[in-house]
Residue, then its C-alpha position, 0 to 999 in steps of 0.5 A: m193977343s195973350r200968349a195963351i190965346g196965340l198958343a190955342l190959335a197956333g195949335m189950330l193952325l198946325v198939321g204938324a208942330p214946326s218949332l222956330a227953334t235953332p237946329a238942335a238935338g233930336l235929328p242926325a247930324p246933317d251929313t248922316p246919313g242925308r244928302r242933298v239934291t238940287l232940282a230944277p223943274p221945266g220953267e223954274a228956279p233951282v232948289t235945293l232939297y235934303y233927303e235920306e236914305h236906309g235900308a234895301g229893297p223895293p223903294l219906298l218914298l216918304l213925304h211929311g206933312l205940313g210943319e214936319s221933316t223927315f223927322t216924323w217917321h223915326d218911330i216906323l222908319p227902321a221897321l219899314a227900312a228892314g225890308h224897303r230901300v227907304v227914302a225920306l224927303d224934306l219938301k221944299g221950304f221944311g226940314r233941312s230943305e231950302k226955303p225960298d221966298d217964292g210963294a210957290y208952296s202949293a201940292d202942285d208946286q211940291a209935287r212938280l219937285v218931287a217928280r224931278f226927284i224921282l226922275e233925278r234918282d232914277l227910281s222906280d216900281l216906287t210906293l209913296v208914303g204921305h202924311s196929311f199934306g205930304g199925301t196930297v202931294a203924293l197924289r198929285t205927284a201921280l199926276a205930274e208931268g214926267i211920272a203920270g202914265t210912266g209905271r214910275i209909281r206903283r202904289i200909294v199911302a195918303i195918311g190923314a191927307p187934306a187932298l180935296p179942298r175944304a177938308t181940313a177943320r174949319r179953324f184952320d181957315l184962321v191961317m188967312a187972317p192977316l196978323v197970323a204970321d205975327t202971332v206965330a212968330a211969337v208963340l212958336p220959339s220955346g219948348p212949351a210951345v212945340r210941346f203944347l202943339l204936339k199935345e194938341a195934335m196928338g188929342g191930349r197925349t204927352p209928346s215925349e222929349e225926343d219928339v219936341k226936341g225932333y219937330a224943334a231942330p230944322y227950324e229957324a225962325q224968318d224962312a220957316t214961318r213965311a214957308f209954313l204960313a205959305t203952304a198953309r194958306a195954298i191948302v185952305s184956299e185951294k177951291d174947285s173939289a170938283a175940278i180936283a176930284k175929276r184929276y183924280k180919277a187919273i190916277g190909276q195906282p191903287v191907293l191906301l188911305v189911312w185915317c184915325r177916327k179922331d182926326p180934329i184937323v182932317p175929319l174922317r169925313a174928308g178920307r170918305e170923300l177922298a176914297a170916293a174920289l179915287p178909282r182903286a181907294r180903300l180906305a183904313v180906319l185906325e182907333r184911338c188916335h188922332h193926327l199923328p198915327q205914327h207916334e200915337r200907334p206906330k205898331e198899328l200903323l205898321k200893321t195896316l201898311a204891310p198887306f198893301l206894301r206887299k202887293 
């Protein structure tokens, strides 16, 4: 398989834009302002997660998408932290969090860990904000044991979230192909590959060097690739949309769904289907953006979030 074809394939697969580079510039030093916490949901092995806290006020918990990390919020985090206590979490397998080879990378697996994190940190009156896969995790967290029915989560924001089966573009199914792991490992180490993938996710817009370095910084080849592929396969292999939609009927919190009209990875039709499945959802559509509104249209995204966060 040629490098050009490999890059195109990898671009199709990514919800975010990971790299397999070793840690580099673009993110804060590991101990500033980040912290680590070891969590053990009932019956599961402990996992150590990395998180950051910024600002003061009503709490927001930010959950990134596939292939991303806490870095994905850097364009909007200062504005959010001006009026909120913002907690940004690296999900299991991503960023600076632990990446165990246990295969437990589905949205429900992640939601159990996020639920345990909320309980460990004693967060309440909480707004969950998730981008892409992180939006799916946010919704599942509201249903998780120890959280459902407790009132700890006040509201939820899901941005371009593949929260129902078959929500992603069909080409994303290529992640199930047996040669994908070798392809991804071959094409992702270089800076140009990261730049290419970000450009694909932003509809052709050239990413900044800060973004290229920031997305590359947390990743090391073996663990990051395995966790990424395990998560991607969990997304595309999830089935029984009717059963999952039925689960969502139990989410009583108000939910703001934010979608880019031109999202090539989780198309707008998926946002409309998700809005219909949630009892208290509103769908807001942003123009002139694709799958990364936090980079493409940060001011418009913040403007869309502001009235919902004040409720």
